[in-house]
PARONU-699770 format. One line per field, with one value per residue (C-alpha): x negated, y, z negated. Coordinates in Angstrom, 1 decimal, decimal comma, padded with zeros to 4 digits, always signed. Each point is the difference from the previous one (the first is absolute). Layout:
// PARONU-699770
east: [X ...];
north: [Y ...];
up: [Z ...];
// end
This chain:
// PARONU-699770
east: [-084,1 -002,2 +002,4 -000,4 -003,3 -000,9 +001,8 -000,2 -004,3 -000,5 +002,3 -001,5 -003,4 +001,4 +000,7 -003,1 -001,8 +002,1 -001,3 -003,8 -002,4 -002,7 -000,6 -002,3 +001,3 +003,5 -000,3 -000,8 +003,5 +000,8 -001,4 +000,9 +003,5 +000,1 -001,7 +002,8 +002,3 -001,5 -000,1 +003,7 +000,8 -002,1 +002,2 +002,7 -001,6 -000,4 +003,3 +002,7 +002,7 +003,4 +002,6 +001,5 +003,4 +001,7 -003,8 -000,9 -003,9 -000,4 -002,9 +000,8 -002,0 -000,2 -000,8 -002,6 -001,8 -000,5 -001,0 -002,2 -001,7 +000,3 -001,6 -003,0 -000,6 +000,4 -002,4 -002,4 -000,2 +000,3 -003,7 -001,1 +002,0 -002,2 -003,5 +002,1 +001,3 -002,9 -002,3 +002,6 -000,6 +001,2 +003,3 +002,4 +001,3 +002,4 +003,3 -001,4 -000,9 +003,5 +001,9 -001,9 +001,2 +003,4 +000,5 -001,1 +003,1 +002,2 -000,9 +000,8 +003,2 +000,9 -001,5 +002,4 +003,0 +003,2 +002,5 -000,9 +000,6 -002,4 -003,0 +001,2 -000,9 -003,9 -000,7 +000,6 -002,3 -002,5 +000,4 -000,8 -002,7 -002,0 +000,1 -002,3 -002,6 -000,3 -000,5 -003,0 -002,7 +002,0 -000,6 +002,2 -000,1 +001,0 +002,6 +001,6 -000,2 +001,3 +003,3 +000,8 +000,1 +002,0 +003,0 +000,0 -000,3 +002,8 +002,3 -001,2 +001,4 +003,2 +000,9 -000,5 +002,6 +002,7 -000,2 -000,4 +003,6 +000,9 -000,3 +002,4 +002,6 -000,4 +000,4 +002,9 +000,3 +003,0 +001,2 -001,2 -003,0 -003,5 -001,9 -003,7 -001,7 -001,6 +001,6 +003,0 -000,2 -001,4 +003,0 +002,3 -001,9 +003,2 +002,2 -002,0 +000,8 -001,4 -000,4 -001,4 -002,1 -001,7 -000,5 -001,4 -002,5 -000,9 -000,5 -002,2 -001,6 -000,9 -000,7 -002,2 -001,4 -001,2 -002,1 -001,3 -001,4 +002,4 -001,1 +001,7 +000,6 -004,1 -000,7 -001,3 -002,3 -003,0 -000,4 +000,7 -002,0 -003,2 -000,2 +001,0 -002,8 -001,0 +001,8 +003,4 +000,0 -000,3 +003,1 +002,0 -000,5 +000,3 +002,6 +001,8 +001,2 +000,4 +002,7 +001,6 +000,1 +001,9 +002,1 +001,1 -000,2 +002,7 +002,4 -001,1 +001,1 +003,7 +000,5 -001,4 +002,5 +002,9 -001,2 -000,6 -003,9 +000,7 +000,4 -003,4 -002,3 -000,2 -000,1 -003,1 -001,3 -000,3 -001,6 -002,3 -001,3 +000,1 -002,1 -002,9 +000,3 -000,7 -003,2 -000,8 +000,1 -001,8 -002,5 -001,6 -000,6 -000,4 -003,4 +000,6 -000,7 +002,2 +003,2 -000,9 +000,8 +003,2 +001,3 -001,4 +003,1 +002,3 -000,8 +000,1 +003,3 +001,3 -001,1 +001,8 +003,4 -000,5 -000,2 +003,3 +001,8 -001,3 +001,1 -000,5 -003,8 -000,4 +001,2 -002,8 -002,7 +001,2 -000,6 -003,4 -000,8 +001,2 -002,0 -003,6 +000,7 +000,3 -003,6 -001,5 +001,0 -002,1 -003,2 +000,6 +000,9 -002,7 -003,1 +001,2 +000,0 -003,8 -000,4 +001,3 -001,6 -003,2 +000,0 +002,4 +002,0 +002,5 -000,2 -001,4 -001,7 -002,6 +000,2 -002,2 -003,0 +002,3 -001,6 -003,8 +001,4 +002,9 -000,5 +002,3 +002,5 -000,3 +000,1 +003,5 +001,3 -001,0 +001,4 +003,2 +000,5 -000,2 +002,4 +003,0 -000,2 +000,7 -003,4 -000,5 -001,0 +002,0 +003,6 +001,4 -001,0 +002,3 +002,7 +000,2 -000,7 +003,2 +002,3 -000,8 +001,0 +003,5 +000,1 -000,5 +001,9 +003,2 -000,3 -001,2 -002,5 -000,2 +000,0 -003,2 -002,1 +000,5 -001,3 -002,5 -001,0 +000,4 -002,1 -002,7 +000,0 -000,1 -002,8 -002,5 +000,9 -000,5 -003,1 -001,0 -000,2 -000,9 -003,6 -000,4 -000,1 -002,4 -002,7 -002,2 -002,6 +001,1 -000,4 -003,1 +001,3 -000,1 +002,7 +002,3 -001,7 +001,8 +001,8 -001,6 +001,6 -000,2 +001,6 +003,2 +000,3 -000,3 +000,9 +003,8 +000,5 -002,6 +002,0 +003,5 -002,2 -000,5 +003,7 +001,1 -002,8 +001,5 +003,5 -001,3 -001,3 +002,2 +003,8 +000,1 +003,1 +001,3 -000,2 +002,3 +002,2 +000,6 -000,3 +002,4 +002,6 -000,1 +001,2 +002,3 +002,1 +000,3 +000,9 -003,7 -002,7 -003,4];
north: [+112,5 -002,3 -003,3 +001,6 +000,2 -003,4 -001,3 +002,2 +000,8 -004,4 +000,5 +003,1 -001,8 -003,3 +001,6 +002,7 -003,5 -001,7 +003,7 +000,5 -002,1 +000,5 -003,8 +001,0 +002,6 -000,8 -002,0 +002,9 +001,0 -003,0 +001,9 +003,5 -001,4 -002,2 +003,0 +002,5 -003,3 -000,5 +003,3 +000,8 -003,3 +001,3 +003,3 -002,2 -001,9 +002,3 +002,3 -002,9 +001,3 +000,0 -002,0 +001,0 -001,9 -000,7 +000,7 -002,4 +000,2 +000,9 -001,8 -001,2 -001,9 -003,2 +001,6 +002,1 -003,6 -000,9 +003,1 +000,2 -002,9 +000,0 +003,4 -000,7 -003,5 +001,4 +003,0 -002,0 -002,8 +003,0 +001,4 -003,7 +000,0 +002,7 -001,8 -003,3 +000,9 +002,0 -003,2 -002,0 +002,0 -003,7 +000,9 +003,0 +000,8 +002,7 -002,5 -000,9 +003,6 +000,9 -003,1 +000,5 +003,7 -000,9 -003,2 +003,1 +002,0 -002,6 -001,2 +003,6 +000,0 -003,1 +001,2 +003,1 -001,4 +000,0 -001,8 -003,8 +000,3 +002,5 -001,9 -003,1 +001,8 +001,7 -003,8 -001,5 +003,0 -001,1 -003,8 +000,8 +002,8 -002,6 -002,3 +001,6 +000,1 -003,2 -000,7 +002,3 -003,3 -000,4 -003,9 -002,6 -000,4 +003,5 -000,3 -003,2 +001,4 +003,1 -001,9 -002,5 +003,8 +002,1 -003,7 -000,6 +003,7 +000,8 -002,7 +001,2 +003,3 -001,4 -001,5 +002,9 +001,8 -002,6 +000,6 +003,9 -000,5 -002,3 +002,5 +002,7 -002,3 -000,3 +003,9 +000,9 +004,2 +001,9 +000,8 -004,3 +000,9 -002,0 +001,7 -000,8 +003,2 -001,5 +002,7 -000,4 -003,7 +000,4 +001,9 -002,7 -002,5 -001,9 +000,5 -001,3 -003,7 -002,9 -002,3 +002,4 +001,3 -003,4 -001,0 +003,3 -000,5 -003,6 +000,7 +003,5 -002,1 -002,6 +002,4 +002,8 -003,2 -001,3 +003,9 -000,2 -003,6 -001,9 -003,8 -002,3 +003,1 +000,7 -002,2 +003,9 +000,9 -002,3 +000,3 +004,2 +000,7 -002,4 +001,1 +003,9 +003,0 +000,6 +003,2 -001,6 -002,2 +001,9 +001,5 -002,8 -001,4 +003,7 +002,4 -002,7 -002,5 +003,1 +001,3 -003,2 +000,0 +002,8 -000,9 -002,8 +002,3 +002,1 -002,9 -001,1 +003,5 -000,1 -003,9 +002,1 +002,7 -002,6 -002,1 -002,9 -000,4 -003,1 -002,0 +002,0 -001,1 -003,7 +000,3 +002,6 -001,8 -003,8 +001,5 +002,1 -003,8 -001,5 +002,8 -000,4 -004,2 +000,4 +002,6 -002,4 -003,1 +001,3 +002,7 -003,0 -001,8 +003,2 +000,1 +003,5 +003,0 +002,2 -002,2 -000,9 +004,3 -000,7 -002,7 +001,6 +002,6 -002,5 -000,3 +003,6 +000,5 -002,7 +001,3 +003,5 -001,5 -002,2 +002,9 +001,9 -004,0 +000,4 +004,1 +001,7 +000,6 -001,9 +002,7 +002,1 -002,8 -000,3 +003,2 +000,6 -003,6 +001,4 +003,3 -002,3 -002,4 +002,5 +001,1 -003,5 -001,0 +003,0 -000,5 -003,9 +000,2 +002,7 -002,1 -002,6 +001,7 +001,3 -003,9 -001,3 +002,5 -000,5 -004,1 -000,1 -002,3 -000,9 -003,7 -000,9 -002,5 +002,6 +002,8 -000,1 +002,3 +003,2 +001,5 -000,2 +001,1 +002,7 +000,5 +003,0 -001,8 -003,3 +001,6 +001,7 -002,5 -002,3 +002,7 +000,0 -003,7 +000,3 +003,2 -001,3 -003,1 +001,6 +000,2 +002,2 +003,1 +000,9 +001,5 -003,5 -001,5 +002,5 -000,2 -004,0 -000,3 +002,9 -002,6 -003,1 +002,1 +001,1 -003,5 -001,1 +002,5 -001,2 -003,2 -001,5 -002,6 -002,6 +003,2 +001,4 -003,1 -001,0 +003,6 -000,6 -003,5 +001,6 +003,2 -002,8 -001,6 +003,4 +000,5 -003,1 +000,6 +003,9 +000,2 -003,3 +000,9 +003,7 -001,5 -002,8 +003,4 +002,0 -002,5 -002,6 +000,6 +002,1 -001,3 +000,4 +002,0 +003,6 +002,8 +000,9 +002,8 +003,6 -002,7 +000,8 +001,9 +003,6 +003,0 +000,1 -003,5 -000,8 +003,7 -000,4 -003,7 +001,1 +003,0 -002,9 -001,6 +002,6 +001,2 -003,8 -000,3 +003,6 -001,4 -003,2 +002,1 +003,3 +000,9 +003,5 +001,8 +001,3 -003,7 -001,3 +002,6 -000,3 -004,0 +000,2 +002,3 -001,9 -003,4 +001,6 +000,0 -003,5 -000,1 -000,5 +001,7 -001,2];
up: [-106,3 -001,3 +000,6 +003,7 +000,4 -001,0 +002,7 +002,8 -000,9 +000,9 +003,0 +001,9 -000,9 +001,3 +003,5 +000,0 -000,4 +003,1 +001,9 -000,6 +001,9 -002,2 -001,5 -002,6 -001,1 -000,1 -003,1 -002,1 +000,6 -002,7 -003,0 +000,9 +000,4 -002,9 -001,9 +000,4 -000,8 -003,4 -001,4 +001,0 -002,0 -002,9 +000,2 -000,8 -002,4 -002,3 +000,5 +001,2 +002,1 -001,2 +001,0 +003,4 +000,2 +003,2 +001,7 +002,3 -001,0 -003,9 -001,7 -003,4 -002,8 +001,6 +003,4 -001,5 -001,5 +003,7 +001,5 -002,5 +001,0 +003,1 +000,5 -001,8 +001,6 +003,6 -001,2 -001,2 +003,3 +002,4 -001,5 -000,2 +003,8 +001,9 -000,2 +000,5 +003,2 +001,2 -000,3 +002,0 +003,5 +001,6 -000,7 +000,9 -003,5 +002,0 -001,1 -003,4 -001,1 +001,3 -001,8 -003,0 -000,6 +001,3 -002,6 -002,8 +001,7 -000,4 -003,4 -001,2 +001,3 -001,7 -003,2 +000,3 +001,5 -002,4 +003,4 +000,0 +004,2 +000,1 -002,2 +002,3 +003,3 -002,1 -001,1 +004,1 +000,8 -002,3 +001,1 +003,6 -001,0 -000,8 +002,1 +002,4 -003,5 -000,6 +003,9 +000,0 +000,7 +003,4 +000,3 -000,4 -004,2 +000,1 +002,4 -001,5 -003,7 +001,1 +002,4 -003,1 -002,3 +002,8 +000,0 -004,1 -000,2 +001,9 -001,3 -003,5 +001,0 +001,9 -003,1 -002,0 +002,7 -000,7 -003,6 +000,2 +002,1 -002,7 -002,5 +001,9 +000,6 -004,1 -000,5 +002,6 -000,3 -000,7 +003,5 +001,3 +001,0 -001,6 -002,4 -000,2 -002,0 -003,0 -002,1 +000,7 -000,2 -003,1 -001,2 +001,7 -001,6 -002,5 +003,1 +002,1 +001,6 -001,4 +002,5 +002,5 -002,5 -000,9 +003,6 +000,8 -003,0 +001,3 +003,7 -000,5 -002,9 +002,9 +002,7 -002,3 -001,4 +002,9 +000,8 -003,7 +000,9 -002,5 +000,0 +001,8 +002,0 +000,0 +003,8 +001,8 -002,7 +000,0 +004,1 -000,3 -003,3 +001,8 +003,5 -001,1 -001,0 -003,1 -000,1 +001,7 -002,2 -003,2 +001,4 +000,7 -003,4 -002,2 +002,4 +002,1 -002,5 -002,7 +002,3 +000,4 -003,6 -000,5 +002,2 -002,5 -002,8 +001,7 +000,3 -003,2 -001,6 +002,0 -001,6 -003,3 +000,0 +000,5 -002,3 +002,0 -001,4 -001,3 +002,9 +001,4 -002,6 +000,7 +003,8 -000,6 -002,8 +002,1 +003,1 -002,2 -001,4 +003,6 +000,7 -002,7 +000,9 +003,6 -001,1 -002,0 +002,3 +002,8 -001,9 -001,4 +003,9 +002,2 +002,0 +001,8 -002,5 +001,9 -000,2 -003,4 -000,7 +001,7 -002,6 -002,6 +001,1 -000,1 -003,6 -000,6 +001,9 -002,3 -003,4 +001,3 +000,5 -003,1 -001,9 +001,4 -000,6 -003,5 -000,4 -003,4 -000,2 +002,9 +002,3 -001,5 +000,3 +003,5 +001,4 -001,8 +001,5 +003,2 -000,4 -001,2 +003,0 +003,3 -002,0 -000,7 +003,9 +001,2 -001,5 +000,8 +004,0 +000,7 -001,9 +001,6 +003,1 -000,1 -001,3 +002,9 +002,6 -001,3 +000,5 +003,1 -001,6 -003,0 -000,7 -003,3 +001,6 +001,8 -002,3 -003,3 -001,4 +000,2 -002,4 +001,5 +004,1 -001,5 -004,2 +000,2 +001,4 -001,9 -003,1 +000,7 +001,3 -003,1 -002,1 +002,3 -000,6 -003,5 -000,3 +002,3 -002,1 -003,0 -001,7 -002,5 -000,2 +003,6 +000,0 +000,9 -003,0 -001,5 +002,1 +000,3 -003,9 -000,3 +002,0 -001,5 -003,1 +001,2 +000,9 -003,6 -001,0 +002,4 -001,6 +003,3 -001,8 +002,8 +002,7 -001,8 -000,5 +004,2 +000,4 -002,2 +001,7 +003,2 -000,9 -000,5 +002,8 +002,1 -002,0 +000,6 +003,9 +000,5 -001,6 -000,3 +004,7 -001,1 -001,8 +003,2 +002,3 -002,2 -001,3 +001,6 +002,6 +003,2 +003,4 +002,1 +002,2 -001,1 -000,4 +003,2 +001,3 -001,7 -002,4 -003,1 -003,4 +000,6 -002,0 +002,0 +000,1 -004,4 -001,3 +001,0 -001,8 -002,8 -000,5 -000,2 -002,6 -002,1 +000,4 -001,3 -003,0 -001,4 +000,6 -002,0 -003,0 -000,2 +001,8 +000,3 -001,4 +003,5 +001,5 -003,4 +000,8 +003,6 -000,6 -003,1 +003,0 +002,2 -002,4 -001,6 +003,9 -000,9 -003,1 -001,8 -001,7 -001,4];
// end
């Protein structure tokens, strides 16, 4: 019952948003639907459902991790979005509100799908629902970013479809049909056709990796993140990429069942290192602080697949990092959005002295910059430390040194830019009317900051249990 509610409630709320003509009250559908979704997700986290073999929809431990992060991020962003959308009366929020809710519904299907074909369809639905969010400002730059996102996203989802077809060819059914049920694929693991399985993994890694924004498949990210509103950017970085990561995890599960995980490891490690290197190069020279967050996302997607490639304790570290990254991106995108609106600009050359102009938002942006770069005492420090420890334990000293070096450069680029935004003398013109700090605009990113601090000091037993169960499905443990 809870599972269907996770899908149907935001879907019906999206339809209501399309039908409701009151643009000032319509945004309240966001926290209403997100609140119900969060309660249903909490119920599943407290009492995880039993497996349902043969079902199209059933949440396992991996899907539950994605659901938890998505629901928490959507709830916070939806509360924040009420004030943001009510302030933006110059734009009709009907399509934005509806598509935001459609994305939550589609992401829930991705998390719960036990059929890889259905998962692909839901993944495509998330891709399409995001496009109007990127183009909310409806100017030339946002339109260009939207088209780039759609073209690149369409390419990625097409490659993932081809990989899914190869996976079906790897597992002919008993009656000559083709099987894409995850449970059946896992049971058939040792009998799968290895060439088709390897082809499936490569195409699904590239296809879903493009949606994650792994380098060198990341070119859509800076434009999309730079032009999308903060609440859309947070959803892109924490939810859309999480759905794609789950797609990679699913095909990795099948490779593990077939005894082909060794084939996957080097590919994952190379893509992870390439993503870290790309982020390091561009973050030290980036002059747009919202595009800077896009390259930060490239970095963290690289860390996720790196943990998957290392295996063992690296799997638990990667899943914990996924949780921390979702919270960190929520904090950074919302705080950056506040600063952007206050100044009407997002370039480092024109944005200075934010601590004097929007002190709370600037403080949160600084906290987010330190947190997202793995500084203690925040959660990302713990997950990155665990990942480095797993890399060393696996005997990959060269990889560990490269990761540490890239993280150091990224720290300089990210924190240096954040300090440039926060310090100095602000411009002479006052804060744009209606765009200063407010309770709603700062409370949500503040809550994300507190959550990151807590996870840096203490990982609750229930979270450890959920992540351990998810890591066990991938052959790992803390």
